[in-house]
N, C-alpha and C positions, 0 to 999 in steps of 0.2 A: 495233668500236673502243671502247675504254674511255672512258666519260664522266668529266667532272670538274665537281664542284659548287663554284661560287664565289659569294661574297656579291655581290649586285647593287649597282650604284653609283648607283641612282636617288636623286634629291634629294627627290622628292615621291612619295607612295604613295596609291593609291585603295584603302582597306581598309574592308570592311564587316564589323563584329564580329558582327552578326546572322547573316551567311551562314556564319561559321566555327563556330557552335554547332550540333551535329547536331540534327536535328528530333526524334529519339527520346531526347535526353539527359534524365536524370532531373530536372535543375533546370528544364527547360522545363515539365514536368508540375507541379512544385511552384509555379512562378511563376504558373500559372493561378489558384491558390487563395489566394495570399498577398496580402492587401489592405493596402497601405501607408498609405492615407488614414485608415483606422480606427485604425491605430497612432498616427498623429500627433494625431488627435482625442483619444485617451485621454491623451496626454502633454502636450497644449497647456497645461492648467492648471498644470503644474509648471515652466513656463518663464516668464521675465520678458519683458515687451514691449520692454525696453531692452537695450543691449549688442550684442556681435557675434553673428552667427548661429552656432549650435552645429553640431557634426557631426550629420548627419541621423540621427535615431533609427532610421529604417527600415533604413539601412545597417548599423547595429549588429545589429539583429535578423536581417537577411538573412545577415550573416556568421556569426552564431551558428548559424543553421539549417544553413548549409553545414558548419560544424564538426561538428555532431552527426549530420547525415545521412551525411557522408563519413567519419566516424570519426576526425577530426583532433582529438586530445586536447589539443594545446598551442595556446594563443592566439598565441604568437609564431610557431609554425609555421603557424597559420591565416592570419596576416597575410602571411607569405611566399607561401603557396599562392594567396591571392587576388591578390597582386601579379603572379604568374607565369601563372596559369591563365586562358585567355581565357573559358571558360564561367563561371568564378566572377566574373570582371569583368563579364560580360554580366548575370548574375543580380543583382549588386550595383549595377547602373546606373553603373558607374565609367568606362566607355569605355576607350580605350587609354591615356589620360594622366591619369586620375583618381588622386588620392593615396589610398593605403590608410591608415586610421587607425593610430596607434600602439597596441601591445598594451595599454598602461596605460589606454587609453580604456574598455576593457571593465570594468575594475575600478571606475572612477569611475561608470559607468552602473549597474553591478550593485549597488553599495552606495548609490546615490543614487536616481535617478528610476525605475529598473526596479522596485525594491522599494517605493518610495513609491506608485507607481501600480498595483502588482500587475500589471504589463503581461504578464509571462510567463504568468500564469494566464489572462489575457484572450486571448492568442494561442492557448493550448491549447483554451480553450472555443470560440473561433472555428473551430478545426480540427474539433472535434466537431460543431459546428453544420453545417459543410459536409458532413460525413458523413451527418448527418440529412437534409439536402436531397437528397443523392444516393441515399437509400434504402438505406444500408449498415447501418442500425441497426433491429432489429426491436422491441427493448424487451420481448421476451417472456422471455428468460432471460439472466441475468448470471452471471459467474464471478468469483471474487475469490481472490487469493493474494498472497504477499509473497516477495521475493527479497533476499538479503543482498549488499550492495556494500561492499567494503573502504573504510574511511575513510583519509584522509591523516594517519595517526598510526601510531606503532610502539611496541612494548613497551619498548624501551630507555629512552625518555624519559617513561615512565608512572610512576605512584606507586601504592602500595597504597590500597585503598578506605578503610581506617580512618584514613589520613593525609589524606584529602581532605575538604573542607568548603566551604561557600559563601564563607567568609572567605579560604580559599586561592585560590579562583577569582577573587575580587576583587583579590587581590594579583597574580595572574598578569597581569591587565590586557589580554590580547589580545582580539581581536574574538570569537573562538570562545568564550572564557570568558564574555564579556558576554552572548552569545546563550544560553549554557547557563543562566545565572542567570535570564534572561527566560522560560525554558521549564520552570522547576522545577514550576510548577502546571499545565503543559500535559499533557493526558491522553495525548498522543502521545509524550511524552518523560519529564520528571521525575516526573509523577504516574501514570505507567502502572503502576508496581509499587513497593512499598516496599523490595523487595530491591535490594541494591547489587551491582554486578559486582565481580569480584576486583581488577581494576586500573582506573585512570582515566588517560586520556591528558591531560597538561597542555596540549598543543597543540589538542586537540579534546575537551573533557570530556563532551560529549553523545553521543559515539560509544560504542557498547556493546561491552565485551569479551565475545566470544562464541566458540562453537565449533560447527561444523555439519558433519554427515556425516563424522565421524571425521577431520576435517582439523585442522591446527594452529590453536589459538585466535588470534583477531585482533580488531582494532577494526573495527566495521562499523555501517552504517545499513541500514534496511530500506526498499526501495521497494515500495509497495503498489499493485496494479493492480485496477481494477474494469472488466471488459470485457463487451461485448455479444457473445454467442457466435455470432451470425449471420455476421459478417465479421471478427471479432477486433478490433473498434474499441475503443480504450481510452476508456472513458467518464469515468474520473477516475483521478488518481494522487495519492498522499500519501506523505510521508516520515515515518518514525517511528524510534524505537529498535528495535534488533534483538532484540525480546522479544515473546513471544506475546500478552501482554495488550495491548500497544500496537497490534499488527497487527490483532487482533480489533476494538479500538475504532476503528481507521482504516476498517474495512469499513463500520461504521455511519455514520461521518462522510461517506464517499464516497457511500453510498446516499442519505443525506439531502440532500447537496449536489447530486447528480444530479437528484433529484426537484424540488428548489427551482429549479435553474437551467434544466433542460430539460423539466420536467413529466413525467418518465418514472419509473415504478416497475415493476420487473420482476415477472412472475408467479412466478418461481422463482429461487433463487440456489444455485449449485453451489460447493462449497469442500471442503477436506480436513478431517481430524479436528481440527486445531488450532482450528477455528471451531465445534466441536460442543459447547461448554460450555452449561450450563443457562441462564445469563443471556442469552447471545447468541441461543440458539434461542427463548427466551421473547420477546425483543425482536422477532425476525423474524416469529414466528407471531402473537403477541398484539397487538403494536403496529403492525406494518407489513403484516400479512396476506400475507406472502411465503412460498411453499412452500420449506422448507429441504431441498435435496438434499445433506445434510451428514451424515457418520457421527457418531453420538452418542458423546461421551466417557462411557463407562460402565464402572465398576470393580466392579459388583455381581455379576458372574459368578464363581462359585466353581469351583475346580478339584480339590477334595478329595473329590468325590463326594456332597456334601450338597446340599440344595435351595438354589438361587439365588433371587434376588428374582423373576426371571421366572417361577418356578414358582408364585408366589402370585398369585391373581386379585384385581384391584382392584375394589372395590364403591363406586363414587362416590356413590351415593344414600345410603349409610349411613356414608360416610367410614371405611372399614375394608378390610383385606385378608382374603382367605379362603385358608387354607392348603390343600395338596393333600388333607388329610383332612377338609376341610369346616369347620374351626374358625375363629372370627373373631379377628383381631388388630386391636385398637383403640388409638387414641392416648389417649383418656380414657375412664374407666369410671364416672365419677360427675359430678354437677353441683357446681360450685364456688360458694361464697357470694360470693367476690370475682369480679365480672364481668370483670376484666382477665385472670384466669387462664384458661387453656384457649383463648385466642383465637389465631387464625392470625397469626403474626408474619411470614410469608413466608419463613422459613428452613427448614432441614431438619426433617422430622417423623419421629418414631419410633413405630411401631405394635407393640404387645406382645401376646403371647398370655398366657393365665392359666397360672401355674405348675402348678396341679393338672391342667389339661388336657394340658399337655406331658408331665408325668410319667407319665400313663396312656396316652399316645398310642403306638400300635404303630410309628409312623415316627420316633420320637425319635432313633434311632441314625443316621438319614440326614437329620435336620433340624437338631438342636442337640445333638450327643452330649456336648459339653463344657459346656453351659450348662443352667441349670434351666428356662429358658423361651426361646422363639424370639422375636426381634423383627426387624422389617423397617423400613428407613428409606425415606422418600419425599423426593426432592430437590425444591428449588424449581423451578417451571415444569415439573413432571413431565408435564403434559398436552402441552406443546410437545415435550418429549423423546419421548414415546410417538408423537406424530404424525410426528416425524422418523424414528422406527424403522419405522413403517408405510410412509412414503414410500420408504424404502430397498428395500422389497420390490417396487416397481413397475417396469415397463419404462421409464418415463420417467426413473427414476433411472439406469439403465444408459446411456441416451442422454446424460444430463447429465454422467455420468462421462467419456464420450468427449469431449464438448465442452469440459469443464474443462481438458483438456490444451492447449487453444489458448493459455491464459495462460502455460503453461510454454514454448511456442514463442516467445512474445513476449519472455520473459526470456532465452531463448537468443539471439534476435536482438539484444537489448540488449547482451549481453556479447560475442558473437562478431562480429557485423557492425558495430555501432556502437562497439565497443571499450570500453564502460563497465564495466570490471572493478575500477576503483579511482577514487575521487573525487579531483578536483583541489582543490575548494573545501572549506573547513572550516566547522564549525558547522551548526546546524539549517537556517539560511537558505541556506547553500551547498548542502546536500543537496537542499533543496526546489527550488532553481534548476536544479541538474543533472538531477534526475529529471523536472522539467517539460519542459525542453528535449529530453531524450531521448524523452519520450512524444510531444512534438510531432513529432520526427523520425520 
C-alpha cells in the first residue's frame, strides 16, 4: 500500500537540537577546541559599560568559522545557511528560534573591533597553541611558500602605473586606497620593491598586477604559509604583494613571530629557489642558525665550455681564489695609504689574476679567451651560499624536499575545498583577514 506523508498538526513539539546533530559532524570536533570566553576577554576593553548589549562577538566568530570551513564565500549566503541548517544553529548557540545577525554586522565588526583588537590573529594563534598541546608540532623542520589569490579587481577599471601616484590614491578616497597609502613603507607591500607593476587597480591599489605559470595576467595578493612538516600545521600566515621580494621578507617575519610567540625555532627550513638569494641565506645561517634546505640562486655557471666559478678553489686564509692552473686571484695586491680603501663593504667582491700570468697560461683559451685576464666575483654571504650548496648534497635535503610538498597540499585545500580562489575583501587588511580566517579553517 502506498504511503502518504502529511504535515503533522501538533501545536507543541518536543525537539532536542543536540540530538539532531550527528555525533561525527565536523562542527562537533571544531566546537571542542573553540573557546568563546577567551574571545570575550580579548574584546571586553573595546566595549562601553553603558548602552544596549551588542551582538555576541563569539557568534560572529563562529559564523565566520562556518563560512570558511564549509566554503561559503558569501556573507549573505552564510546568514541564510545558518538560518536553515540545524548543525550551524547548534554550533552558533542559536537554538531553534535565535535570530541570525544581518550580513552588514560582519562589516561593522571587521572594520571596527576585530581589527582594533587583532582578534583574528589571536584566534589563529590559539588554534596553533592547541596543536602544540596535542603534540602535532615537532618544531624540528619548517617549510615556507607562497600562493597567489586573485584580488577583487579587474583590468577594465585599472590605470597605467605612470598615471598613478599617492595624490591620485588620496583623490580616490575609498577604503582600499587609504590602506594602500598606509602600507607604502611596509616591507610586505609598498617597500618590498622599487619596481612598479604595469597597471594599478583603482578599486584596490595594493593588489599586484602579475602573471604566473603562463596564465593571463591578473591582480593578486600572495598568501604566505610557514608550516611544521610533522603534521602540516600552519604555524604562521602573512599577506603580501604578489612579488618575490615581499614573499621572502614575509618568511623572515613569520619565523621571527613564531619564535617570539611560541618559543620555537626550527632546526631547518625547506623552500624553493625563490628563497635562495644571498641575503636570505645569510640571514638564516648567520643570524638564526637555521639549516637552509633551499636551492641557491646562482648564475655563475658557464655554458660556453670555459671555466666557471665553481672550478676555482676558495682560499679563505689568504682571501683569494686559486685557478685550476694554481695561480692566485686576489682582490687587492698592494697596501693603501688610505685606511678606508680596501675594506670589506659587504658587497660583491671581484678577484683578479695578473695579466702577465693569464697571457702565458696554457689554459687561457678555456678560461678567458676574450679577456686579457680572468676575474671571479664573490657574492655577499658566500659562506652561507656555499653551506646551502653542501646541504643540498645530503640525504636530509631529499627528505625535506618531499616534506616541502605538504605546503602545496595546503594551498590546494585552500583553493579547492575552502573555495578561496578570489578574495571578497579589498585592501591589505581585507587580504590579511581572509588569509587568517582560511588558515584557522
